C-alpha positions as MATLAB code, in Angstrom:
seq = 'XXXXXXXXXXXXXXXXXXXXXXXXXXXXXXXXXXXXXXXXXXXXXXXXXXXXXXXXXXXXXXXXXXXXXXXXXXXXXXXXXXXXXXXXXXXXXXXXXXXXXXXXXX';
ca = [
      -0.095   -0.144   -0.019;
       0.896    3.596   -0.454;
       0.318    6.562    1.627;
      -3.070    8.174    1.162;
      -3.378   12.032    0.263;
      -5.980   13.491    2.559;
      -7.539   16.930    1.924;
      -9.845   19.207    3.959;
     -12.727   17.819    2.153;
     -11.796   14.064    2.393;
     -10.646   14.038    6.050;
     -14.050   12.965    7.547;
     -14.256    9.915    5.371;
     -10.537    9.103    4.997;
      -9.609    9.546    8.686;
     -12.459    9.884   11.074;
     -14.766    7.183    9.392;
     -11.742    4.791    8.634;
     -12.249    1.230    9.815;
      -8.555    1.026   10.772;
      -6.292    3.313   12.668;
      -5.101    6.195   10.602;
      -1.430    7.834   11.160;
      -1.854   11.353    9.448;
       1.258   13.232    8.646;
       0.712   16.920    8.495;
       3.528   18.125    6.110;
       4.481   20.690    3.635;
       6.575   20.739    0.344;
       9.168   23.203    1.707;
       9.467   21.250    5.072;
      13.037   19.355    4.855;
      12.296   17.025    7.899;
       9.000   16.382    6.344;
      10.469   15.174    3.141;
      13.139   13.189    4.809;
      10.470   11.127    6.780;
       8.522   10.689    3.384;
      10.278    7.417    2.395;
       9.951    5.727    6.018;
       6.247    6.509    5.945;
       5.971    4.831    2.491;
       7.773    1.751    3.771;
       5.466    1.652    6.870;
       2.365    1.748    4.716;
       3.516   -1.441    2.984;
       4.847   -3.102    6.138;
       1.668   -2.371    8.485;
      -0.675   -3.013    5.272;
      -4.348   -3.328    6.020;
      -3.722   -2.895    9.818;
      -2.804    0.899    9.588;
      -3.633    3.609    7.025;
      -0.643    6.001    6.520;
      -2.151    9.267    5.133;
      -0.511   12.723    4.513;
      -2.075   16.114    4.435;
      -0.260   19.117    2.888;
      -1.104   22.034    5.110;
      -0.400   24.633    2.522;
      -3.209   23.108    0.354;
      -5.472   22.265    3.273;
      -5.433   24.877    6.097;
      -8.829   23.936    7.808;
      -8.024   20.581    9.374;
      -4.540   21.528   10.577;
      -6.055   24.553   12.194;
      -8.885   22.644   13.895;
      -6.326   20.336   15.338;
      -3.977   23.100   16.347;
      -1.104   22.127   14.249;
       1.704   24.556   15.013;
       4.846   22.867   13.776;
       5.602   20.347   11.021;
       5.872   17.527   10.751;
       3.012   16.840   13.172;
       1.962   13.283   13.177;
      -1.323   12.189   14.735;
      -2.737    8.755   15.172;
      -6.563    8.387   14.823;
      -8.511    5.374   16.221;
     -12.321    5.253   16.080;
     -12.426    9.017   15.022;
     -10.322   10.225   17.957;
      -6.786   11.485   18.155;
      -5.026    8.911   20.574;
      -1.175    9.936   19.965;
       0.606   13.050   18.688;
       4.228   13.646   17.881;
       5.778   16.840   16.534;
       9.114   16.683   14.853;
      11.097   14.250   12.597;
      11.432   10.717   13.671;
      13.554    7.972   12.017;
      11.751    4.758   10.800;
      12.663    2.830   13.841;
      10.929    5.480   16.146;
       8.016    5.769   13.727;
       7.586    1.961   13.916;
       7.729    1.708   17.639;
       5.434    4.649   18.271;
       2.947    3.431   15.686;
       3.027   -0.199   17.188;
       2.398    1.362   20.679;
      -0.814    3.193   19.674;
      -2.451    1.693   16.484;
];
């Protein structure tokens, strides 16, 4: 599986109503740490398969949802389960830390 692009319009359907936990990465094209984490998130989307959806939201193109969730810095990662945020991390993480964090909360 590849990461899913989420927009302000698709957020409810893609994230809140998801049958599986969702890791949502709030990012922007100009963000170096966000771009460095991209490949690890793509790998995790394959490794976790159908157990967890890995999604990305470009905050430049979609300002509403990041504002609603008080995203102040990027990358910001949130894990949603049953429509609720169960964990949040701000800042760059390597693949090992991402895997450990995701395994704890998803």
